[in-house]
C-alpha distance (Angstrom), angle and dihedral (degrees) to the residues before:
residue distance angle dihedral
M1 . . .
S2 3.80 . .
T3 3.82 127.5 .
D4 3.76 132.0 -175.5
T5 3.81 90.2 -97.4
D6 3.83 90.2 57.1
A7 3.78 92.7 55.1
T8 3.79 117.0 101.7
P9 3.79 108.8 -119.2
F10 3.78 115.0 -123.4
P11 3.82 128.7 -143.9
S12 3.80 118.2 -100.3
R13 3.74 122.4 -129.8
F14 3.79 125.6 -137.7
A15 3.80 138.0 175.7
L16 3.78 122.4 -132.1
L17 3.82 109.5 -130.5
A18 3.78 126.7 -165.8
Y19 3.77 120.9 -162.8
P20 3.82 127.2 -151.6
D21 3.82 115.5 -100.9
D22 3.79 91.3 -109.4
E23 3.84 91.4 52.2
E24 3.82 89.0 -137.2
G25 3.81 101.5 98.7
P26 3.79 128.0 72.1
A27 3.77 120.6 -79.8
T28 3.81 118.9 -104.5
I29 3.77 124.5 -139.4
V30 3.78 104.7 -124.5
G31 3.82 98.8 169.8
W32 3.77 150.4 -22.0
G33 3.79 134.0 -108.7
L34 3.75 143.5 -168.1
A35 3.81 124.2 -151.2
L36 3.79 113.7 -154.2
P37 3.83 124.1 -142.1
D38 3.84 91.9 -103.3
G39 3.84 90.2 58.9
T40 3.76 97.2 -104.3
A41 3.79 116.5 125.1
F42 3.74 141.1 -169.6
G43 3.78 131.3 -158.9
F44 3.77 140.2 -167.9
S45 3.78 129.4 -155.5
L46 3.75 138.9 164.9
H47 3.82 110.3 -136.3
R48 3.81 120.9 178.6
G49 3.77 91.3 -25.0
N50 3.81 94.8 -48.5
N51 3.78 124.6 110.7
L52 3.77 116.4 -131.6
L53 3.85 119.2 -164.4
T54 3.78 117.9 -179.6
L55 3.77 136.8 -176.8
C56 3.80 117.9 -164.3
A57 3.80 142.7 162.5
S58 3.82 90.5 -104.2
A59 3.81 144.4 11.5
D60 3.80 88.8 -108.5
G61 3.81 89.7 57.9
V62 3.80 90.5 51.9
A63 3.80 90.3 48.7
R64 3.82 93.0 50.9
L65 3.84 91.5 51.8
H66 3.79 89.9 51.7
N67 3.80 91.7 44.8
A68 3.79 89.6 -122.1
D69 3.81 143.4 106.9
P70 3.84 122.6 -110.3
E71 3.81 115.3 -117.2
W72 3.81 109.9 -168.2
I73 3.80 118.1 -130.7
D74 3.80 92.0 179.0
D75 3.78 126.9 30.8
E76 3.75 112.0 -63.6
P77 3.85 107.7 -106.2
G78 3.78 118.6 -113.0
R79 3.79 120.7 -116.1
P80 3.79 112.9 -86.0
A81 3.78 116.6 -111.5
Q82 3.83 112.2 -87.9
P83 3.80 120.1 -136.8
Q84 3.77 113.9 -102.8
S85 3.77 123.2 -137.1
P86 3.81 116.8 -127.2
């Protein structure tokens, strides 16, 4: 018998969107990211002919390094459980 807690969590995909300085034009996809079940995330973008690959503690950290905003393709992962002190 399987329950939700038995299921293997899957990574969640997100796009990295950059907006024009005036905020009036459409957003541009500048990269892609993947958030892992433990909350860490990595992203990839091509900027001015250079590849940028980042690994951060969160999807927001990846987005900041790429000067972009995350737009979730899959459900945004929940925060991993934090250890409790006794």
